N, C-alpha and C positions, 0 to 999 in steps of 0.2 A: 805266530808273527803278526804284528799289527798291519792292517791294510790302509792305515792313514797315510796320506801323502806327506812326505818329509820336505820341509822348507829350510833352506840354508840362508840365514841372514848374515850378510857381511857388512858390518857397521861399526865404526870406531867410536861413536858417541854412546856411552853406556845407557843413558836415559832413553835415547831413541831406540836402541837395540832392545831394551827391556820392554818398551811400549809395543813394539812390533811383535815381540815374542808373546806377550800376554794376549794380544788380540788374535794372533794366529792360533795359539793354543785354545783360546775360547771358541774358535771356529772349528776345532777338532783336527788341527794339523799337528804333526810332530815337528818340533823346531830345534835347530842347532844354530848357535851364534858364533861367529868368528870376528875378531876385532881388526884383522888385517887380511891381506891377500894370501898370507901363508896358510897352506893347507886346503885352499879352495879347489884347485885343480885335482888334488889327490882325492878329495871326497867325491867329486863328480865322477872321476875315473872309477871309483869303487862303487858307483851307483848308490851313493849315500845321500842323494838329494834329488827330489822330483821337480824342484824349482829353486831359483837363486834370486834373492833380493840383494842387489849388489850396489853399494854406495860407490860413487865415482871418486870422491876425494878421500882416498885411503892413505895411511902412512906407508911409505915405501912404494911398492908397485901400485899404480892407480887402477881404478875399476875398469877403465877402457882397455887397458892392456890385458887384464884378466878376462874380460869379455872376448877379446880376440883369441886368446889362448883356448878358452873353453869351446868357442865355435870351430876351432880347428879339428875337433874330434867328437863333439857332443851337440845334440839338439835339445838339451835340457832348457826349459823356459828360463829366460833371464830377464829380470826387471831392473833396469838401471835407476838409481836414485841420485838426484843432484840438488844442490842448493842454489844453483845459478840458472835462472830462467832463460837468460840470454844465450846460453850455449845449447839449448835443446834443438833448435833448428839445425845447428852444425852437427850435433850428434846424430840426428835423424839422417842427415845427408851422408854421413860416413858409412852408412849401411853396415854397421858393426854386427848385425845379426841379433840384436836384442829384441825381445818380444814386446817390451813396453818401457816407458820412461815416466818416472814419478818425480815431481818437484816438491822440495821442502819449502815451507811447512806443508804437511799433507794431513788428510783425515785418515786415521788408522783403519776406519771402516772401509774407506775407498781402497786402501791398499789391499785389504783382505778380498774385496770384490775383484780387484785386478788380478790377484793371484788365482782366484777361482776361475776367472776367464782363461788365464794362461794354461792352467791345468786341464780345463775342459778342452781347449784346443789341442793339447798334447794327448788327449784321450787317456789320461791317467785315472787312478781310482776315483770314482764319483763323477766321471766325465759324462757328457751327453753327446749325441750325434752332431756332426757338422751342421752349419746353418742350412735350412732348406731353401736354397736359391738355385734355380736352374737357368743357365745362360746358354743361348744359342748364338755363337759369334757370327755365323754365316747370315742369319736373318736379323741380328740385333734384337732378339726377343728375350725377354726375361719373365720368369714365373717365380713367384714367392708364395710358398705354402700352397702351391697349385693354382694360384691366381695370376693371370697374365697382367703384365705392366706395359704401358705404352711409353717407351723411353726414347730420347734422342740418342744418337751415337755417343755423344760425350757423357750423358747420364749413364748409359749402359757400361761404358768403360770405367767410370768412377765406381759404380756399384760392384763391378767385377773385381776391381783392384782392392777395394775395401774388404770384399768377401774372401779374398785369397788368404788373409790372416785375421780372422775376427779377433777383436781385442787389441790389435796392434795399432799404435798411433802413427798416422801418415801425415807428413807435413804437406802444406799446400803445394810446395814445389814438386814433391813426389807425385801428388795427384795430377798436377799439370802435365808432368812428363808422361804419365800413364794415359791421360785422356786425349792429349793432342799428339798424334804420331808424326805430324809435320814439323814439330819443334818450333811452332810459332810463339811469339812473345805474348803471354797472357798474364793479366794482373791477378792478385789474390782475390780481389772483389769479384772477378768473373767466376772463379772457382766457387766462392761462397754462394753466388747466385745459382750456379748449377746444383750445388748441394741442397740449397733451399728448395729448389723445384723437385729434386729427387726425393727429399724427405716428405714433401707434400704428397707425391704419388705413392710412396710407401705408406703414409698415414691413411690414404684412401683405401689401401688394402688391409688396414687394421693394425699396422705395426709402426714403430718409430725407432729403428735400431741404430741410427747414426747419431753418435754423440760428438759434440764440439769439445775440443780441448783448447782452452783459452791461450791465445798467443802462439799456438803451434799448428793445429790442423784438426783432423777428424779420425774417429775410429768407429768400427761397426761392432756393436755389442748385442748379440742375439738374446732376447729374453728367455728365461727358463720356462 
């Protein structure tokens, strides 16, 4: 039996589905394609998918509904795909349980990279250990690859929240909620400033794992 991870692509546009299939196969994944929501839940129930690339705008049942149904019983990595940039913040706020959000038009190579991150996090075939970050919440001390970082409480909470799910995109509002326990009103620019300082301190330790996602927020991607 092949030990290749199996990716289920749910996409009703044939050209996009074929493009994703070709790039994923070239990256040595096994790929199945469905043109609608029909059969998605059954395949995941049968453990016939290690990750799901799920278009939101599907005929019949939409991708958001499918995502909710999958999360009711499965932790399979789900990457939602949308053509509408302005709905991404809303989707992130819904806490649907998706692992990532990809906006059309996209780079197929980036999609493959995102799938790789999701599989790594799920510790499926070919995965690597979790990110090497040690956090001491009592002392607000952080160590990255054994090296101590001097962080403010806000920077500490931001790093801890991003490290909870490496590869997942977090909106600025989600990061604000995680970083400020007193529910104060904080602007997006304030979060951007804290992230900038955090990235500088991580760069001093020899790494730069925090990626900006235009118009949405940030994610932590640990280098191989």
